[in-house]
Steps between C-alpha positions, in 0.01 A plus 500: 500500500800269519296212364399707194868584420609138527214388275598762240864380492400135460265595219772687309737202536245254363430732205875512412523121508202463269647745246866383508447128507697453822827402328786745580686644198851367434794744510678590168775251433832689417672175403844374600684646203829669606594817309834472312797714615618697197867609491716677249823319409816561301765264373852540637746579223855616432526845348803703385504803727735784580499642849512879532574658835555862604715576804579829671862603538730799545757627254859480622841549338738209471794744484493759776839613630586715800816702436754549783832681518816299568697808611425763760502853367330828426226468238599725212228437240162326476376472143160330530171535685214259569324410176794582274584254226873419498717292269746228591835653601358850553659692791251538784702611805853645521702519823789738564808298391787746553659312790465166325655637181793626701540151643483361148774739381720385788438135413585565133830666601591209728422251226720688252789514750467127572496427127815712446682329791412157365619595150830633636564185702419291197793655315729431796380140510611446141850613603488282814544808720191445724350209688188298430360608837518866399328430171220310678460784752459765230266279298277461806507876563386562141208256539390672821521842334285382209238358738497824700448701183217270390324536837535880484340503154210287623439739788497795261255316271275430800441872545282484188170312540366407156178334385552122484225469236248713312207579725312755707609656830251418777691622810741793543667532840807698389540879498804708402705633792415211733773272634399143426640231733610172347212280375235773500188423295518774238250394232277218376462420132226282349501324166150539355577238236514240778144552626323180599224375726475199727160325526371180656348219294320182606708184521260347248602753233874511566588174316339641185709821501847551357755779496436707189119462499334824395277685748301823510555767767252776578647786706228672704665842467517455120171328410499589129682199355614163636877461515657184353725289718652155537552257785864554596527270800296230676593448864566134591306493828130518591350650814355202693233720659359662185612240241622791290830538316681818393539605139705800385383691194728739310356785293616486137364839397514754778281816489673829568302562819548150645712481815565285803226489764202519265212256539455264207284204399668213320292273276653158435350250259616138495531297177195295400491158668247215494316508832213303654240765577144519630261790567591671825134479604523120503742494795362446849675546834426373849692405812642193327646693209431588137286267288260470208184298447568245229229318303544132417209300356251760624629483858680773693838440666730733689845542339782683688713725274810718527448831317774697329497831315187705437413600142212747531193269533711181468732333748780254439476159669836351590375178661171311528345519152567355158378616158153378390369471857174685567447739791209708628507875443143591606225351709688450828203555732422172674777319313681225690720202408290205384210713375349410161488793260387596153780675313472773244761692307523873573313598180211260579468633851489854370222411255293341777535803724392756238 
């Protein structure tokens, strides 16, 4: 049985050799042609751009004054509540001034007596009946009496607390019938016309801003219309941790419902400036830093760059690139310095991929 199987196998092998000629077929030659690496490129250029940035802030009042009493006394009148609009010079709080007015009357009488004594001695001096020492003594007494009267008038005036400017009352701590010790916080008044917001801006944008630049302010509680404003102050220092500087923005047209403490969003736009920009997608980052792939004579090289401000899909390059240089924006897979590439403009690449 085994001999029959072996004979059958040998017979099949000899039949295959007679049909195929005995020469083994050659494998298909793929060739040594290397496929080209296609990349999309753009040319670095300078473009006039304006940087727009929106920052969140809080409305505050530049003029907010806490009102205190300079004299101790019984509170007689309180003429304003929280939220009331008051005018400059309007009487807000009145203290009982009867004792101080009595003191003032006494000071007035003493001043009049001193003035009469000095006048009488003056007549005697013309007749050489009195001494120079007596004249000097009465002159000094008159000066003291005048100063005492002036101080008494000031103390009487201090019993009336008036609005230092036109504004709105935000705090009321005074009530009639209460004895207020000296330097009691009675009220707080806020000037709504001094509303402003303080926001932080990148150190890259600060040199392009100036006091007086127009801005737009959107108040979250009043979302209907943006509020115009201007940059009123640029702080001279920059936070070394965040690289941000402070900018103060004053509102130039204040809505009726705007007040301190409201959340707002300030939009600042810098003047147009020529900037070296590239597509943001062209930038690469690794452990060594930020770089781009640059194309020179069909060969890839790695070029370190220092980016600046972001403009939607563009980014400013502060160092590392010059206008007219070409960089890769697509086709990064397998791309390394020294690699030979075939370059295409963005429109050509799009046509080939359709």
